[in-house]
N, C-alpha and C positions, 0 to 999 in steps of 0.2 A: 398674672400679667399685671395685675395692679401693683405687686411688689416690685415686680422690673420696672414699671413706668415711675413709680416714686423714687426708686433709687436713682434712675436717670436723671429725673428733675432735680434730685436733691445735689447729684455730682455738678449737673448744670449752673446749680443756686451757687455752689461754694467754688466753681471753677474761676481761678485767678484771684481768688479773695485772698486777704491777708488775715488768716483766722485769729492772730491775736489782737487784731483791730476789733473783729466781730466780738469776740470774747469781752474786751474792754468795754464796748458799747452796753454789753449785758450787765457786766459788772457794775457800770457807772450809770445804769438807769434808775429812776426813781420810782418804785413799785408801789409807793402808796397811791398813786395814780390808777393803780388797778383797781382799788376798792370802789370809787364811782364808776368805773367802767363796767365792772361785773354788775352793779346794781342797775346801770343802764341796760345792759345786755338782757337781764332778766325782764326788764320792762318790755324790751321787743318780744322775748320770749311769751309773756303774758298776751300781747297784741295778736302775736301768731295764733295763740289759743283761741283768742276771742273771734279771730278770722275763721277758724277750724268750727267753732260753735256756729257761726252765721251759716257756713256752707252745709253743715249737718241739720241746720233747722227744717227743711223740707223733709228728713227722714224721720228725726226724732229731737225734741227740744232738750238739750243738755246744758246745765249751767257750767260757765267758764271754770269755776273751782274744781269740777270733777273731772274735765277734760284737761287741766294743767298737768297733774302728775302723769298722764298718758303721753302728753307731747313730750315732756322731757325724758320718759323712757324711750321714746322714739328717737330723740337726740341721743341718748346713751348708745341705743343700738347702732345708729350710723357710725358713731366714734369708736365701737369695737368690732362690731360684724362687717364683712365685707358685703358688696351688691346692694349697699344702702338697705340692708335687711331691717334697720330700725324702721321704715315705713310699712313693712308687713307685721313687723312686731306691734307697732302702734294699733294697727287695724285689728290684730288679734287680740290685745287688752281690751280694746274698746267692745269687741263683741264679747269677750268674757266678763267684762264689768257692767256693760249697758244693754246687751242684746242687740247691738247694731250689727246687721251684716256687715262681714268683712270686705265683701265684693263692694258695696256701696261705698264703705268709708275710704276703701282704696280709690274709688273714684274721684273723691273729694279731695283725697291727698294728692292726686295727679294734677287736679284743678289748681291745687295750691302751688305745685311745682311750675305749671304754665305760668301764671300770676307772677310769682317770683322771677322766672326769666325775663318775662316781659318788662317788669319793673326795672330788673338790671341793665336792660337794653335802654330803657328811658333815660336812666343816669347817665349811663355812658355817652349817649348820643347828645344829651344836654350839655355835657362837659367837653365833647369832641372838639368844638371850634376852638379851646384852649389847648388842646394837646397837639405837640410836633407832628408832622405826617409820619406814619407808620404803616407800611404796607401790610404786614402781617396781622396788625390789628384790625385793619380794614376788611381782610379776608375772614378773620375769625367774627367780626361783627354781622357780615354776610350770612355766614353759616348760622350763627346762634338766631339771627332775625328769621332765616327760613325753618329753623328747627321749631322756635317757641310758637311763632305766629300760624305756621302750619299745623302744629299740634291744636292750638286755639281753635283754628277755622274747622279742623276735622271735629273736635268735640261740640262745636256749635252746631255743625251740621247733624250730629248724632241726637243733640238735645232737642232741637227745633221741631222734629216730628217724632213722637214716641211710636205711633202706629207705622209710619215707615220703616223707623229702625227696627221695630219687632218684626216686620215682615222681612228684612233684610237677613237679620240674624238667626230668625227661624229657617229660612232657606238655607243659609249656610251651615246650620247645625244639622239639617235633615240630610243634606247631600255630602258633606264632609266629616261629620263626627260618627263614630262607630255607635249603633242602636243602644248599647248598653249605657253609654255616657251622655246621651241626647238631653234627658230631664235634667241631670244635672248641670250640665254646661249651659243650657238655655235658662235654668234658673241663676247661674252667675251672671250671665250676661244681662238679664232683666234687673236683677239688683244694681249691677254696675251702671246701666243706663239711669236708674232711680237716683242714683248719687250725683249726676249731672244736672239735676232740675235748677239748681240755682243759675245756670247758663240760658236759661228760657226767658230771663227777665234782664231788660237792660238797665234798670235801675239797681238789680242786686250786682251785677257785673261792675258798675261802675262803683259801687260801695265797696265791693272786694278790692278793686283797683286801688282806691283811696286808702284802705286799711294797709295793701301791701306797700304803697309808696311810704306812709307813714312808720310801719314797723321797719322798714330797711333804713330809713333816715337814723331812725333811733338807734339801730344795730351800728350804723356809720358813726354814731356819736361815740361809741365805745371805741373805735378806732381812734378818734381825736382824743378822748381822755388818755388811753395808753401812749399816745404821741408824746403828751405833756411830759413824761418821764423819760425821753430821749432827747439826743442833742440835735435835733432840727425842728424845724416849724413850716408848716404849710398850712395854707387855707382850707376850710373845711370841704369844700367841693372837691379837693384833691382826694381827702378821706372817702368821701362819696363814690368817687371814680374808682378808687384802689378796691372799696368793699364791693362794688358792681363786677369789678373784672375777676376779682379772687372768687366770688360765688359762680360766675360763668364757668370757671375753669374747673369747679367741682364736677361738672359733667364728663371730665375726662376720668377714665378709670384709673384707680390709684388704691392704696392701702386705705383701711378704716381710717376716718379722720381726715383723709386728703392730704397726707403727707406728702411733701414734695410740690404737687400742683398748687397747694395753698401759698408756700413760700415764693416759688419762682414767679407765679401771676402777680403776688404783691410786690416784690421786688421790682419787678421789670416796670409796674405801674409806677411806682415812686420814682425810679431812675428817671423816667420820661420828663417829670418835672424837678429835676436837677438835684435830687437827694442822693447823697455819696452811696455808692453800693454796699460797702460795709455797714452804713448806719441802717439803710433799709434792710440789710439781712437780720441784724441784731433785733430791729422792730419787730419784724414778722415773725421770727421765732418766738419772741416773747409774747405777742398778741395771739399766735396759735396755741400756746399753752395756757393762757388766759381765758380762751375761747373753748378749749377743750376739757380742761379739769373741772371746773365749777359745775357745769351742765351735765358732765358724764358722772360726778358725785351724786349731785341732786337725782338724776334718773336711776343710778343705782339704789339709792335710799328708797325711791317710790317703788321700785321693782322688789325690793324687800319687803315693804309694807304691804303691797299687794300680793305678798306670798308667790311671786314669779322666780322660779328657779334659774340658775344659768344654764342647768341642762335642759330645761323646758324651751329656753329661748333658742339654744343651740340647735335643739331637735326641730323647732319651727323652722331655723334657716336651713335645716338639710332637706327638710320636707319641700320647702320652697324650691331648692336647687333640684331635687327629685322631680317635682312637678314640671319643672321648666325643661327637664330632661325628655320627661314623658311626652309633652307637647310637641317637642322637637322630633321624637320619634313618630308620632301620630302624622306630623308633615310629611316626614319622610315616606312613610308607608303611603300615604294618600298620593304623593308625588310619582310614586311606582305605578 
């Protein structure tokens, strides 16, 4: 499904385009601007690592330098494997390296994603008064707001009272899970709730939100650097808006690396501000490559250094898929 969606998005991106003009835009770009862009991007990755270090603090204190390779391996996994398997790989590597429960670390990763989504919405709403009226954009923002703020509210409810949450999931496990799996499932849920501890403190939540805003502003700075190599110029807030829309679009199923959804969302965002479509297309294709290759290469290096084989990561992805199928089968049996 992801492949089909990516192909459809790519066809839409190229529909009506004069491909020689797109190619000329790529040939005429000044790629020296990619160097400061990549440096700034890894600064954003470091800030993301620091945020994860902060979220993991109630579980185990881990230095940022130890977590940075794990984060890059996760990025590589997302760029190579479908279903955002890099997040599961990241939790697995952390468990193998530092002994942290994969269930607890996955909870912190989900919290990261929620704060990322809310940050993107903040950026879009901040720039929205300067954007021409667009009905589709309004519907998209309404859906994304419901999705991310609803998820945050659900997690806050879970984290607010550990005893109440424990009673709820123990009742669910007792009544819905086969007897042989109850201890295992209850243990996974207990460690997952443990990973949400940071949400019990308003101060911690504000700090995580502040780090999220900062890291995404730094990432938008890469967009600005890459833009300097192309034949158009836009204020920084336009690049912030484009960065936000592009990252909200990653919620749409697609191939690994978000091929197609990345390009179309970025192109349409820039066209709203008067950028020629062929120029926006050249820019987004080059930007996507500049985002994909460096972090994937570094993640592959760290995976090699940690002695994690491709077969091991592929096996983890397959086991994740099989686990999802098992859960679906259990739901089906219980519904009968």
